Every structure is written in structure tokens, then in C-alpha cells.
C-alpha positions in Angstrom: -0.2 0.0 -0.2 2.8 2.7 0.9 4.6 1.8 -2.2 1.5 2.5 -4.4 0.6 5.3 -3.0 4.7 7.0 -3.1 3.7 5.8 -6.8 0.8 7.3 -7.4 2.1 10.6 -5.6 5.6 10.6 -8.0 3.1 10.0 -10.7 0.9 13.3 -10.0 4.2 15.1 -9.7 5.2 14.2 -13.0 2.1 15.0 -14.9 2.2 18.1 -13.1 5.6 19.1 -14.1 4.5 17.6 -18.0 1.6 19.7 -17.9 3.5 23.7 -16.6 6.1 22.2 -19.8 3.6 21.9 -21.6 2.3 25.3 -20.8 5.9 26.9 -21.4 6.1 25.3 -24.7 2.7 26.7 -25.9 3.7 29.9 -24.5 6.7 29.6 -26.5 4.9 28.7 -29.7 2.5 31.6 -29.6 5.7 34.1 -29.1 6.9 32.7 -32.0 3.9 32.9 -33.9 3.5 36.9 -33.0 7.0 37.2 -34.3 6.5 35.8 -37.2 3.4 37.7 -38.0 4.3 40.3 -37.2 2.4 44.1 -36.2 -0.4 44.6 -37.6 -1.6 47.0 -36.0 -4.7 45.8 -35.3 -4.7 46.6 -31.8 -1.8 48.6 -31.5 -2.5 50.9 -28.6 1.0 51.6 -27.4 2.4 51.7 -23.7 -0.9 50.4 -23.2 -0.6 47.3 -24.5 2.7 47.0 -22.4 0.8 47.8 -19.1 -2.2 45.8 -20.0 -0.4 42.8 -21.4 1.4 41.5 -18.7 -1.5 42.3 -16.2 -3.8 39.9 -18.1 -0.5 37.4 -18.8 0.2 37.4 -14.6 -4.0 37.2 -13.7 -4.1 33.8 -16.1 -1.1 32.0 -15.1 -2.1 32.8 -11.1 -5.2 31.4 -12.3 -4.2 28.7 -13.5 -1.6 28.1 -10.9 -4.2 28.1 -8.2 -6.3 25.8 -10.5 -4.0 22.8 -10.8 -3.1 23.2 -6.8 -7.0 23.1 -6.1 -7.2 20.2 -7.7 -3.9 18.7 -6.6 -4.7 19.4 -3.0 -8.2 19.2 -2.3 -9.4 17.0 -5.1 -6.1 14.6 -4.9 -5.2 14.2 -8.5 -4.3 16.6 -11.9 -6.0 17.8 -14.6 -4.4 14.8 -16.5 -7.0 11.9 -17.0 -4.7 9.5 -16.3 -4.5 10.7 -12.6 -7.6 12.8 -12.2 -9.6 13.6 -9.1 -10.5 11.7 -6.6 -13.4 14.2 -4.9 -15.3 16.7 -7.1 -13.1 20.8 -6.4 -15.7 22.9 -5.7 -13.3 25.2 -3.8 -10.9 27.6 -4.6 -11.7 29.3 -8.1 -13.8 26.0 -8.9 -16.5 27.8 -6.6 -17.0 30.6 -8.7 -17.1 28.9 -12.4 -16.2 25.2 -13.1 -13.4 25.4 -15.3 -11.1 28.2 -14.0 -8.2 26.8 -15.5 -9.5 27.1 -19.6 -10.6 30.8 -18.2 -6.9 31.5 -17.3 -4.9 29.9 -20.0 -7.5 32.4 -22.4 -6.2 35.0 -20.2 -3.0 33.9 -20.8 -2.3 34.0 -24.0 -4.5 36.5 -25.2 -2.7 38.7 -23.2 0.6 37.7 -24.6 -1.3 38.8 -27.9 -2.4 42.2 -26.7 1.7 42.4 -24.9 2.8 41.6 -28.7 0.4 44.3 -29.8 -1.0 41.0 -32.1 -4.3 40.8 -33.1 -3.2 37.3 -34.6 -2.7 35.8 -31.3 -5.7 37.3 -29.9 -7.9 36.0 -32.9 -6.4 32.2 -32.7 -6.7 32.2 -28.6 -10.3 32.7 -29.4 -10.7 30.5 -32.4 -8.3 28.2 -30.0 -11.0 28.4 -27.1 -14.2 28.2 -28.6 -13.4 24.9 -30.0 -11.9 23.7 -26.8 -14.7 24.8 -24.8 -17.0 22.8 -26.7 -14.8 19.9 -26.4 -15.1 20.4 -22.8 -18.3 21.1 -22.8 -19.5 18.2 -24.7 -17.2 15.4 -23.2 -15.9 16.4 -19.7 -18.8 17.6 -18.4 -20.3 13.9 -19.2 -17.4 12.0 -17.9 -18.2 14.7 -14.5 -21.4 13.5 -14.5 -20.6 9.6 -14.7 -18.3 9.8 -11.8 -19.7 12.4 -9.7 -23.3 11.8 -10.0 -26.0 14.5 -8.6 -23.3 15.9 -6.5 -21.8 17.5 -10.3 -25.3 17.8 -11.0 -25.7 20.2 -8.6 -22.7 22.2 -8.7 -23.4 22.5 -12.6 -26.6 24.2 -11.5 -25.5 26.3 -9.3 -22.0 27.5 -10.9 -21.0 29.0 -14.2 -19.2 27.4 -17.1 -16.9 29.8 -17.7 -17.2 33.4 -16.5 -17.7 34.0 -12.8 -21.1 35.5 -11.2 -19.6 38.0 -9.2 -23.0 39.0 -7.1 -22.8 35.2 -6.3 -21.0 34.2 -2.9 -20.1 30.8 -3.0 -20.5 28.3 -0.1 
């Protein structure tokens, strides 16, 4: 039993490490695309880009990290299906929205587009995340209903999919 628990803990750490390495690779690819596409001047607002972009990027990174840590600590799992959470996570950022990691990543990549004054990156981010959200809505919602049943159905009814309702105070 002890070896299994240690191996499971190591696997979780490996999955989280791979997740963040993948995130870093995606950031590098996005910056590369932005650099190759150049500035189309679609959203060039001078110094505002250099102020607003990093704020949106940092907010996105913080939301992604917070989401992963809450899944790891409270849900006893990771974002990866091979080491999925053992409990339904409804605290932390999940108390406000059902998909905080996705919203954080959208902020991160859109923030890079704002910072680089690249309409192309913002459009690519929106297209990619629209496709991702459709996938999440169809597949992940079904999978969570199967795993957690009525508990997930109640959570789903009371918690927004992507954008928080700031007037609602979570329990």
C-alpha cells in the first residue's frame, strides 16, 4: 500500500511537471507565431499594450496555477485524465466557475497577444479556446456526471461554466 501511494504521488508530480512544461512550450510557440506574423496594428495602443498585456498574462498564470494546486490538494489528482481527481473540486477558483484553468489559459494567451500588439494571436487564442470549450462542454461534462453523479449535477446547476457571477457568493 505504501509503495502504491508513493508511486501515485510521484506520478501526480510528474503529470503536473509535464503540464507546466507543455504550458511553457505553448507560450513559446505563441510568442513565435506573434513574432513571425508581425504587428498588423490591429490592437496597437502604445504603452497600454505593455501595461495591460502583462497584467492579463499574470492573472492568467495565477488562475492556472491556483486551479492546478486546488485539484492536487483538495481533489487528490491532476488536470490529466490518467491521474484524475478523486473528489469533485468545488472550492478555490472552482467555487466561482467550473473551468477556471481554461479561463486562466485564455487570459494568458490573449494577454500575450495584447502585449505583442498582435490581433492574429488574439484571434488564434479565441478560435482555439472556442473549440476547446465545445470539447469540454460535450465530453468533460459527461465524464464528470458519470464519475460524480448528483453531486456534479448540483454543482453544475449552481456554478457558471466559464465566467463568474460576482454577485453570487459561493458556499
